[in-house]
LUMTORBA-246909 format. One record per atom (N, C-alpha, C, CB): residue in three letters; atom name; x, y, z. Coordinates in pm, 1 decimal. Each point is the difference from the previous one (the first is absolute). Glycine has a CB too. Layout:
! LUMTORBA-246909
residuo=ALA, atomo=CA, east=X, north=Y, up=Z
...
This chain:
! LUMTORBA-246909
residuo=MET, atomo=N, east=-8150.8, north=3882.6, up=4389.3
residuo=MET, atomo=CA, east=-1.2, north=5.0, up=-158.4
residuo=MET, atomo=C, east=-52.2, north=112.9, up=-52.1
residuo=MET, atomo=CB, east=-23.0, north=-219.0, up=-10.5
residuo=ILE, atomo=N, east=-73.9, north=251.8, up=54.2
residuo=ILE, atomo=CA, east=-67.1, north=123.6, up=-48.1
residuo=ILE, atomo=C, east=108.6, north=135.4, up=-16.3
residuo=ILE, atomo=CB, east=-231.6, north=-101.7, up=129.0
residuo=ARG, atomo=N, east=283.6, north=97.6, up=-36.5
residuo=ARG, atomo=CA, east=89.2, north=121.8, up=1.1
residuo=ARG, atomo=C, east=128.6, north=-5.7, up=-104.8
residuo=ARG, atomo=CB, east=-73.2, north=22.8, up=256.4
residuo=TYR, atomo=N, east=118.7, north=-145.1, up=-259.6
residuo=TYR, atomo=CA, east=87.6, north=-54.4, up=-94.2
residuo=TYR, atomo=C, east=-25.9, north=21.5, up=-125.0
residuo=TYR, atomo=CB, east=38.2, north=-142.1, up=136.2
residuo=ALA, atomo=N, east=-191.0, north=128.5, up=-164.1
residuo=ALA, atomo=CA, east=-34.4, north=-20.5, up=-142.2
residuo=ALA, atomo=C, east=-3.4, north=141.9, up=-32.3
residuo=ALA, atomo=CB, east=-135.7, north=-226.5, up=-2.2
residuo=ALA, atomo=N, east=85.0, north=336.3, up=104.5
residuo=ALA, atomo=CA, east=-22.1, north=132.7, up=-56.0
residuo=ALA, atomo=C, east=153.1, north=67.7, up=-26.0
residuo=ALA, atomo=CB, east=-250.5, north=24.5, up=135.5
residuo=LEU, atomo=N, east=331.7, north=-75.7, up=-27.1
residuo=LEU, atomo=CA, east=147.4, north=71.6, up=-44.2
residuo=LEU, atomo=C, east=53.3, north=-36.1, up=-130.7
residuo=LEU, atomo=CB, east=65.3, north=-2.2, up=229.3
residuo=LEU, atomo=N, east=-108.1, north=-126.7, up=-275.7
residuo=LEU, atomo=CA, east=54.7, north=-82.7, up=-110.0
residuo=LEU, atomo=C, east=-58.6, north=106.0, up=-106.4
residuo=LEU, atomo=CB, east=2.2, north=-281.8, up=95.8
residuo=ALA, atomo=N, east=-142.5, north=308.9, up=-117.2
residuo=ALA, atomo=CA, east=-54.0, north=53.6, up=-66.1
residuo=ALA, atomo=C, east=51.5, north=168.4, up=-46.2
residuo=ALA, atomo=CB, east=-160.4, north=-194.6, up=102.7
residuo=SER, atomo=N, east=167.9, north=246.5, up=30.6
residuo=SER, atomo=CA, east=52.2, north=142.9, up=-15.1
residuo=SER, atomo=C, east=155.9, north=-4.9, up=-78.6
residuo=SER, atomo=CB, east=-144.6, north=78.7, up=243.9
residuo=PHE, atomo=N, east=219.5, north=-189.5, up=-228.7
residuo=PHE, atomo=CA, east=126.8, north=5.0, up=-77.2
residuo=PHE, atomo=C, east=0.2, north=-49.7, up=-137.1
residuo=PHE, atomo=CB, east=98.1, north=-21.8, up=204.1
residuo=GLY, atomo=N, east=-252.7, north=-40.7, up=-262.8
residuo=GLY, atomo=CA, east=-4.4, north=-61.6, up=-111.8
residuo=GLY, atomo=C, east=66.2, north=-151.5, up=24.6
residuo=GLY, atomo=CB, east=3.1, north=240.9, up=-129.0
residuo=CYS, atomo=N, east=1.5, north=-327.8, up=227.9
residuo=CYS, atomo=CA, east=104.7, north=-96.4, up=-16.2
residuo=CYS, atomo=C, east=-120.7, north=-134.9, up=11.0
residuo=CYS, atomo=CB, east=264.4, north=148.3, up=124.0
residuo=THR, atomo=N, east=-221.8, north=-252.0, up=-93.7
residuo=THR, atomo=CA, east=-86.1, north=-122.5, up=-30.3
residuo=THR, atomo=C, east=51.5, north=-106.1, up=110.1
residuo=THR, atomo=CB, east=-30.8, north=47.7, up=-276.8
residuo=ASP, atomo=N, east=-17.3, north=-139.5, up=344.3
residuo=ASP, atomo=CA, east=73.2, north=-112.8, up=98.7
residuo=ASP, atomo=C, east=-95.9, north=-108.4, up=-12.3
residuo=ASP, atomo=CB, east=118.9, north=152.8, up=184.3
residuo=VAL, atomo=N, east=-111.8, north=-248.2, up=-160.4
residuo=VAL, atomo=CA, east=-76.1, north=-133.6, up=47.6
residuo=VAL, atomo=C, east=28.9, north=-12.5, up=130.0
residuo=VAL, atomo=CB, east=10.0, north=-122.3, up=-201.2
residuo=VAL, atomo=N, east=-122.6, north=79.7, up=270.5
residuo=VAL, atomo=CA, east=1.9, north=-20.9, up=131.0
residuo=VAL, atomo=C, east=-70.0, north=-112.3, up=41.6
residuo=VAL, atomo=CB, east=28.4, north=215.1, up=20.0
residuo=THR, atomo=N, east=26.6, north=-330.7, up=45.5
residuo=THR, atomo=CA, east=-57.6, north=-125.5, up=32.1
residuo=THR, atomo=C, east=-39.1, north=9.2, up=143.0
residuo=THR, atomo=CB, east=133.8, north=-126.2, up=-170.5
residuo=LEU, atomo=N, east=-270.7, north=85.2, up=216.9
residuo=LEU, atomo=CA, east=-48.0, north=-2.3, up=135.8
residuo=LEU, atomo=C, east=-58.5, north=-137.3, up=7.5
residuo=LEU, atomo=CB, east=-45.6, north=254.4, up=28.0
residuo=ARG, atomo=N, east=37.8, north=-281.8, up=103.5
residuo=ARG, atomo=CA, east=-106.6, north=-145.8, up=21.4
residuo=ARG, atomo=C, east=-86.1, north=45.7, up=87.4
residuo=ARG, atomo=CB, east=152.0, north=-196.8, up=-20.9
residuo=GLY, atomo=N, east=-263.0, north=142.4, up=-42.9
residuo=GLY, atomo=CA, east=-149.6, north=17.4, up=59.9
residuo=GLY, atomo=C, east=-62.9, north=-91.8, up=37.4
residuo=GLY, atomo=CB, east=-23.9, north=140.7, up=-110.0
residuo=ILE, atomo=N, east=-106.7, north=-153.1, up=106.6
residuo=ILE, atomo=CA, east=-94.8, north=-133.5, up=36.7
residuo=ILE, atomo=C, east=-80.8, north=53.0, up=-155.3
residuo=ILE, atomo=CB, east=-38.8, north=-54.6, up=352.2
residuo=GLY, atomo=N, east=21.8, north=-49.4, up=-413.5
residuo=GLY, atomo=CA, east=-105.7, north=-21.1, up=-127.4
residuo=GLY, atomo=C, east=-131.4, north=-27.1, up=25.9
residuo=GLY, atomo=CB, east=165.7, north=-83.7, up=-112.9
residuo=SER, atomo=N, east=-262.4, north=137.6, up=30.3
residuo=SER, atomo=CA, east=-142.5, north=-24.1, up=50.3
residuo=SER, atomo=C, east=-41.9, north=-111.5, up=62.9
residuo=SER, atomo=CB, east=-40.2, north=118.1, up=-155.0
residuo=ASP, atomo=N, east=122.5, north=-253.8, up=117.5
residuo=ASP, atomo=CA, east=-36.6, north=-131.2, up=69.1
residuo=ASP, atomo=C, east=77.9, north=-36.5, up=111.6
residuo=ASP, atomo=CB, east=-70.1, north=-73.6, up=-200.1
residuo=GLY, atomo=N, east=113.6, north=200.7, up=247.5
residuo=GLY, atomo=CA, east=77.5, north=-12.5, up=133.9
residuo=GLY, atomo=C, east=130.6, north=-57.4, up=32.6
residuo=GLY, atomo=CB, east=-199.7, north=-5.7, up=42.3
residuo=ASN, atomo=N, east=246.3, north=-26.5, up=-173.6
residuo=ASN, atomo=CA, east=130.1, north=-49.5, up=-0.4
residuo=ASN, atomo=C, east=124.8, north=114.0, up=-42.6
residuo=ASN, atomo=CB, east=-130.9, north=-235.7, up=-57.0
residuo=GLU, atomo=N, east=241.9, north=208.5, up=129.8
residuo=GLU, atomo=CA, east=109.0, north=111.7, up=-9.6
residuo=GLU, atomo=C, east=38.7, north=-5.0, up=-165.8
residuo=GLU, atomo=CB, east=110.3, north=-32.1, up=278.4
residuo=VAL, atomo=N, east=-80.2, north=148.6, up=-311.4
residuo=VAL, atomo=CA, east=1.7, north=73.5, up=-164.6
residuo=VAL, atomo=C, east=142.0, north=68.9, up=17.5
residuo=VAL, atomo=CB, east=-291.4, north=71.8, up=-60.2
residuo=GLU, atomo=N, east=375.0, north=-94.8, up=-70.3
residuo=GLU, atomo=CA, east=76.6, north=121.4, up=-1.2
residuo=GLU, atomo=C, east=-73.1, north=84.9, up=-102.7
residuo=GLU, atomo=CB, east=228.1, north=-108.2, up=67.9
residuo=ALA, atomo=N, east=-249.0, north=239.2, up=-70.8
residuo=ALA, atomo=CA, east=-54.9, north=104.6, up=-108.1
residuo=ALA, atomo=C, east=123.4, north=97.1, up=-7.0
residuo=ALA, atomo=CB, east=-278.3, north=-10.3, up=55.7
residuo=SER, atomo=N, east=304.4, north=-16.5, up=-228.7
residuo=SER, atomo=CA, east=89.6, north=122.8, up=-40.3
residuo=SER, atomo=C, east=-73.9, north=127.7, up=-44.3
residuo=SER, atomo=CB, east=166.5, north=-167.4, up=-74.1
residuo=PHE, atomo=N, east=-82.0, north=271.3, up=119.5
residuo=PHE, atomo=CA, east=-98.8, north=145.3, up=-69.4
residuo=PHE, atomo=C, east=98.7, north=52.3, up=-76.7
residuo=PHE, atomo=CB, east=-164.4, north=86.2, up=192.6
residuo=LEU, atomo=N, east=117.0, north=-12.2, up=-316.5
residuo=LEU, atomo=CA, east=69.8, north=80.1, up=-68.0
residuo=LEU, atomo=C, east=-25.2, north=127.0, up=10.5
residuo=LEU, atomo=CB, east=23.3, north=-155.9, up=-118.1
residuo=LEU, atomo=N, east=82.8, north=233.1, up=184.7
residuo=LEU, atomo=CA, east=-16.2, north=123.7, up=38.9
residuo=LEU, atomo=C, east=37.2, north=99.8, up=-101.8
residuo=LEU, atomo=CB, east=29.5, north=-82.3, up=215.0
residuo=SER, atomo=N, east=-105.4, north=163.9, up=-254.4
residuo=SER, atomo=CA, east=67.8, north=80.0, up=-108.4
residuo=SER, atomo=C, east=-114.1, north=146.8, up=-25.2
residuo=SER, atomo=CB, east=133.4, north=-262.7, up=-134.0
residuo=PRO, atomo=N, east=-92.5, north=343.8, up=87.4
residuo=PRO, atomo=CA, east=-88.3, north=109.2, up=-23.3
residuo=PRO, atomo=C, east=-149.6, north=-10.0, up=-79.7
residuo=PRO, atomo=CB, east=232.4, north=98.0, up=9.3
residuo=ALA, atomo=N, east=-218.7, north=-213.9, up=-72.6
residuo=ALA, atomo=CA, east=-115.3, north=-17.3, up=-95.9
residuo=ALA, atomo=C, east=-96.8, north=-115.6, up=48.0
residuo=ALA, atomo=CB, east=153.1, north=82.0, up=-196.5
residuo=VAL, atomo=N, east=-94.8, north=-128.9, up=340.7
residuo=VAL, atomo=CA, east=-64.5, north=-110.8, up=40.5
residuo=VAL, atomo=C, east=-87.0, north=60.3, up=131.4
residuo=VAL, atomo=CB, east=196.5, north=-184.7, up=-100.5
residuo=GLU, atomo=N, east=-331.5, north=144.0, up=146.6
residuo=GLU, atomo=CA, east=-81.5, north=50.4, up=83.0
residuo=GLU, atomo=C, east=7.9, north=-79.1, up=106.8
residuo=GLU, atomo=CB, east=-128.1, north=96.0, up=-152.7
residuo=LEU, atomo=N, east=138.6, north=-81.6, up=282.4
residuo=LEU, atomo=CA, east=33.0, north=-109.5, up=128.1
residuo=LEU, atomo=C, east=-110.1, north=43.0, up=99.4
residuo=LEU, atomo=CB, east=283.9, north=-27.1, up=-18.4
residuo=MET, atomo=N, east=-346.9, north=-52.8, up=55.3
residuo=MET, atomo=CA, east=-93.1, north=-2.4, up=105.8
residuo=MET, atomo=C, east=31.9, north=-95.8, up=118.7
residuo=MET, atomo=CB, east=-159.5, north=62.3, up=-175.1
residuo=VAL, atomo=N, east=137.9, north=-26.9, up=318.5
residuo=VAL, atomo=CA, east=25.6, north=-68.9, up=112.9
residuo=VAL, atomo=C, east=-145.1, north=-10.4, up=65.1
residuo=VAL, atomo=CB, east=257.4, north=82.1, up=23.5
residuo=GLU, atomo=N, east=-272.4, north=-209.8, up=15.1
residuo=GLU, atomo=CA, east=-110.6, north=-21.2, up=32.8
residuo=GLU, atomo=C, east=9.6, north=-56.0, up=179.1
residuo=GLU, atomo=CB, east=-66.3, north=-43.1, up=-294.6
residuo=THR, atomo=N, east=1.9, north=51.7, up=363.7
residuo=THR, atomo=CA, east=28.7, north=-86.9, up=142.1
residuo=THR, atomo=C, east=-104.9, north=-115.3, up=6.4
residuo=THR, atomo=CB, east=85.6, north=216.1, up=143.2
residuo=ALA, atomo=N, east=-73.4, north=-307.7, up=-65.0
residuo=ALA, atomo=CA, east=-55.5, north=-113.6, up=25.0
residuo=ALA, atomo=C, east=-9.5, north=-45.5, up=129.5
residuo=ALA, atomo=CB, east=62.2, north=-34.9, up=-193.7
residuo=SER, atomo=N, east=-172.4, north=-24.4, up=237.2
residuo=SER, atomo=CA, east=-25.4, north=-61.8, up=139.6
residuo=SER, atomo=C, east=4.9, north=-129.6, up=21.4
residuo=SER, atomo=CB, east=-119.5, north=157.4, up=25.3
residuo=THR, atomo=N, east=223.0, north=-234.4, up=13.0
residuo=THR, atomo=CA, east=19.2, north=-112.1, up=19.4
residuo=THR, atomo=C, east=72.8, north=-48.6, up=117.0
residuo=THR, atomo=CB, east=-30.2, north=16.1, up=-211.3
residuo=THR, atomo=N, east=20.7, north=-174.5, up=240.0
residuo=THR, atomo=CA, east=85.0, north=-29.2, up=118.7
residuo=THR, atomo=C, east=96.1, north=-72.0, up=-41.9
residuo=THR, atomo=CB, east=-156.6, north=7.2, up=151.3
residuo=SER, atomo=N, east=187.6, north=-18.2, up=-281.3
residuo=SER, atomo=CA, east=133.6, north=-57.9, up=-47.7
residuo=SER, atomo=C, east=135.7, north=98.0, up=65.3
residuo=SER, atomo=CB, east=-138.4, north=-95.4, up=-249.9
residuo=THR, atomo=N, east=258.9, north=13.5, up=263.1
residuo=THR, atomo=CA, east=100.1, north=77.0, up=26.9
residuo=THR, atomo=C, east=55.5, north=83.7, up=-149.3
residuo=THR, atomo=CB, east=51.5, north=-181.1, up=221.4
residuo=GLU, atomo=N, east=-14.9, north=298.3, up=-191.6
residuo=GLU, atomo=CA, east=68.2, north=68.3, up=-118.4
residuo=GLU, atomo=C, east=103.9, north=-73.8, up=-47.4
residuo=GLU, atomo=CB, east=-51.5, north=205.3, up=76.5
residuo=PRO, atomo=N, east=75.8, north=-207.7, up=-206.8
residuo=PRO, atomo=CA, east=134.2, north=-44.4, up=-61.0
residuo=PRO, atomo=C, east=76.7, north=70.8, up=45.1
residuo=PRO, atomo=CB, east=-55.4, north=-71.9, up=-179.3
residuo=GLU, atomo=N, east=202.3, north=3.1, up=182.3
residuo=GLU, atomo=CA, east=121.0, north=48.3, up=-20.4
residuo=GLU, atomo=C, east=56.4, north=117.2, up=-99.5
residuo=GLU, atomo=CB, east=-4.2, north=-216.5, up=75.0
residuo=ASN, atomo=N, east=53.3, north=337.4, up=-15.0
residuo=ASN, atomo=CA, east=36.5, north=79.7, up=-142.8
residuo=ASN, atomo=C, east=104.4, north=84.8, up=61.2
residuo=ASN, atomo=CB, east=-239.2, north=14.7, up=-145.0
residuo=HIS, atomo=N, east=321.1, north=-48.2, up=234.9
residuo=HIS, atomo=CA, east=121.0, north=69.6, up=34.8
residuo=HIS, atomo=C, east=69.4, north=42.3, up=-105.1
residuo=HIS, atomo=CB, east=12.9, north=-113.8, up=180.0
residuo=LEU, atomo=N, east=30.9, north=33.2, up=-277.1
residuo=LEU, atomo=CA, east=86.0, north=-1.9, up=-82.8
residuo=LEU, atomo=C, east=-67.0, north=148.7, up=-83.1
residuo=LEU, atomo=CB, east=79.4, north=-304.3, up=7.2
residuo=ALA, atomo=N, east=-183.0, north=272.3, up=-63.9
residuo=ALA, atomo=CA, east=-86.0, north=75.9, up=-111.7
residuo=ALA, atomo=C, east=-5.2, north=158.0, up=66.4
residuo=ALA, atomo=CB, east=-172.9, north=-236.9, up=-88.9
residuo=ALA, atomo=N, east=137.8, north=254.2, up=238.0
residuo=ALA, atomo=CA, east=-24.4, north=73.2, up=66.6
residuo=ALA, atomo=C, east=145.0, north=88.9, up=0.5
residuo=ALA, atomo=CB, east=-203.0, north=-151.7, up=111.6
residuo=GLY, atomo=N, east=302.5, north=82.7, up=-81.6
residuo=GLY, atomo=CA, east=126.4, north=84.2, up=12.4
residuo=GLY, atomo=C, east=55.4, north=65.3, up=-116.0
residuo=GLY, atomo=CB, east=48.0, north=-142.2, up=165.0
residuo=TYR, atomo=N, east=-103.1, north=45.8, up=-259.4
residuo=TYR, atomo=CA, east=61.7, north=73.6, up=-151.4
residuo=TYR, atomo=C, east=-69.9, north=121.1, up=-26.9
residuo=TYR, atomo=CB, east=47.4, north=-216.0, up=-118.1
residuo=LEU, atomo=N, east=-182.2, north=207.2, up=150.2
residuo=LEU, atomo=CA, east=-106.5, north=111.9, up=-31.6
residuo=LEU, atomo=C, east=117.2, north=148.6, up=68.3
residuo=LEU, atomo=CB, east=-313.1, north=-186.3, up=45.6
residuo=HIS, atomo=N, east=309.6, north=140.8, up=115.8
residuo=HIS, atomo=CA, east=71.9, north=108.0, up=66.5
residuo=HIS, atomo=C, east=108.5, north=55.3, up=-58.9
residuo=HIS, atomo=CB, east=-67.8, north=-90.5, up=173.6
residuo=GLU, atomo=N, east=150.3, north=-7.1, up=-212.7
residuo=GLU, atomo=CA, east=107.9, north=67.1, up=-103.1
residuo=GLU, atomo=C, east=-2.6, north=75.5, up=-63.6
residuo=GLU, atomo=CB, east=44.7, north=-119.7, up=-9.1
residuo=LYS, atomo=N, east=-154.3, north=41.6, up=-96.7
residuo=LYS, atomo=CA, east=12.8, north=107.0, up=-128.1
residuo=LYS, atomo=C, east=-96.0, north=140.9, up=24.5
residuo=LYS, atomo=CB, east=34.5, north=-226.2, up=-181.0
residuo=ILE, atomo=N, east=-99.6, north=205.8, up=283.4
residuo=ILE, atomo=CA, east=-47.4, north=159.9, up=24.5
residuo=ILE, atomo=C, east=105.5, north=70.3, up=32.7
residuo=ILE, atomo=CB, east=-210.0, north=-41.6, up=81.2
residuo=GLU, atomo=N, east=275.5, north=-16.3, up=26.7
residuo=GLU, atomo=CA, east=106.6, north=105.0, up=62.8
residuo=GLU, atomo=C, east=84.3, north=40.5, up=-127.1
residuo=GLU, atomo=CB, east=23.1, north=-112.5, up=258.0
residuo=GLU, atomo=N, east=16.2, north=23.8, up=-348.7
residuo=GLU, atomo=CA, east=98.1, north=42.4, up=-100.1
residuo=GLU, atomo=C, east=-83.1, north=102.1, up=-97.0
residuo=GLU, atomo=CB, east=148.0, north=-237.1, up=13.6
residuo=LEU, atomo=N, east=-252.5, north=211.9, up=-36.3
residuo=LEU, atomo=CA, east=-109.9, north=105.4, up=-89.2
residuo=LEU, atomo=C, east=9.6, north=149.4, up=48.8
residuo=LEU, atomo=CB, east=-185.0, north=-196.5, up=-24.4
residuo=SER, atomo=N, east=156.2, north=157.1, up=161.8
residuo=SER, atomo=CA, east=-24.1, north=136.1, up=56.9
residuo=SER, atomo=C, east=144.9, north=109.8, up=42.4
residuo=SER, atomo=CB, east=-234.2, north=-145.8, up=97.4
residuo=GLU, atomo=N, east=331.8, north=55.2, up=-135.7
residuo=GLU, atomo=CA, east=94.1, north=92.3, up=25.3
residuo=GLU, atomo=C, east=62.7, north=61.9, up=-134.6
residuo=GLU, atomo=CB, east=38.3, north=-125.9, up=221.4
residuo=LEU, atomo=N, east=-98.9, north=79.1, up=-339.7
residuo=LEU, atomo=CA, east=13.5, north=74.5, up=-142.6
residuo=LEU, atomo=C, east=-88.9, north=107.3, up=-9.9
residuo=LEU, atomo=CB, east=59.6, north=-197.7, up=-112.7
residuo=PRO, atomo=N, east=4.8, north=325.4, up=47.0
residuo=PRO, atomo=CA, east=-76.7, north=97.7, up=-3.2
residuo=PRO, atomo=C, east=-117.7, north=-43.8, up=-101.8
residuo=PRO, atomo=CB, east=196.5, north=166.4, up=68.5
residuo=ALA, atomo=N, east=-285.6, north=-55.1, up=-42.8
residuo=ALA, atomo=CA, east=-136.4, north=-18.4, up=-62.7
residuo=ALA, atomo=C, east=1.0, north=-6.1, up=-155.6
residuo=ALA, atomo=CB, east=-93.6, north=123.0, up=199.2
residuo=ALA, atomo=N, east=6.6, north=-227.8, up=-240.6
residuo=ALA, atomo=CA, east=9.4, north=-13.2, up=-147.9
residuo=ALA, atomo=C, east=-59.0, north=135.9, up=-84.0
residuo=ALA, atomo=CB, east=-27.3, north=-272.4, up=42.6
residuo=PRO, atomo=N, east=25.2, north=308.3, up=-132.8
residuo=PRO, atomo=CA, east=-43.5, north=90.3, up=-69.3
residuo=PRO, atomo=C, east=-122.9, north=-27.0, up=-38.7
residuo=PRO, atomo=CB, east=195.9, north=53.0, up=-51.1
residuo=SER, atomo=N, east=-305.1, north=73.5, up=35.3
residuo=SER, atomo=CA, east=-132.6, north=-42.9, up=-59.8
residuo=SER, atomo=C, east=-0.6, north=-56.9, up=-134.0
residuo=SER, atomo=CB, east=-88.1, north=166.8, up=128.7
residuo=VAL, atomo=N, east=42.0, north=-234.8, up=-202.3
residuo=VAL, atomo=CA, east=-40.1, north=-11.0, up=-114.1
residuo=VAL, atomo=C, east=-78.8, north=102.3, up=-73.4
residuo=VAL, atomo=CB, east=26.0, north=-199.1, up=77.2
residuo=GLY, atomo=N, east=48.5, north=265.1, up=-177.7
residuo=GLY, atomo=CA, east=-56.4, north=99.6, up=-71.1
residuo=GLY, atomo=C, east=9.6, north=143.3, up=19.9
residuo=GLY, atomo=CB, east=-117.7, north=-166.8, up=-18.4
residuo=HIS, atomo=N, east=201.7, north=180.2, up=148.5
residuo=HIS, atomo=CA, east=16.5, north=131.4, up=41.4
residuo=HIS, atomo=C, east=167.2, north=0.0, up=-38.4
residuo=HIS, atomo=CB, east=-218.8, north=30.7, up=210.7
residuo=GLU, atomo=N, east=255.0, north=67.9, up=-195.2
residuo=GLU, atomo=CA, east=141.0, north=70.7, up=-4.9
residuo=GLU, atomo=C, east=29.3, north=75.8, up=97.5
residuo=GLU, atomo=CB, east=-7.3, north=4.3, up=-203.3
C-alpha cells in the first residue's frame, strides 16, 4: 500500500483502499485508508499469534493499480516547466 500511495502522490491522484486487520481489542476489523498527496500514511508491524486476515482481493487491486500507474509516463514536477 505504501508503494501505491507513493505512486498516487507522484501523479497527484487519490484513492480509498479498504483492508481487513486486527483491532486493538483483538477482533477483526475493516480499515479504510484515504490515499492522497496530502495524507500521511504509516505502517506498523505487530507481534501476534492471531491468524492474518484475508486481504487477497485488496492485494490484487493494489498490484493491478501499481502496474497501471507504473506504465504511465512520469508526472511533471509541480512548479517546474
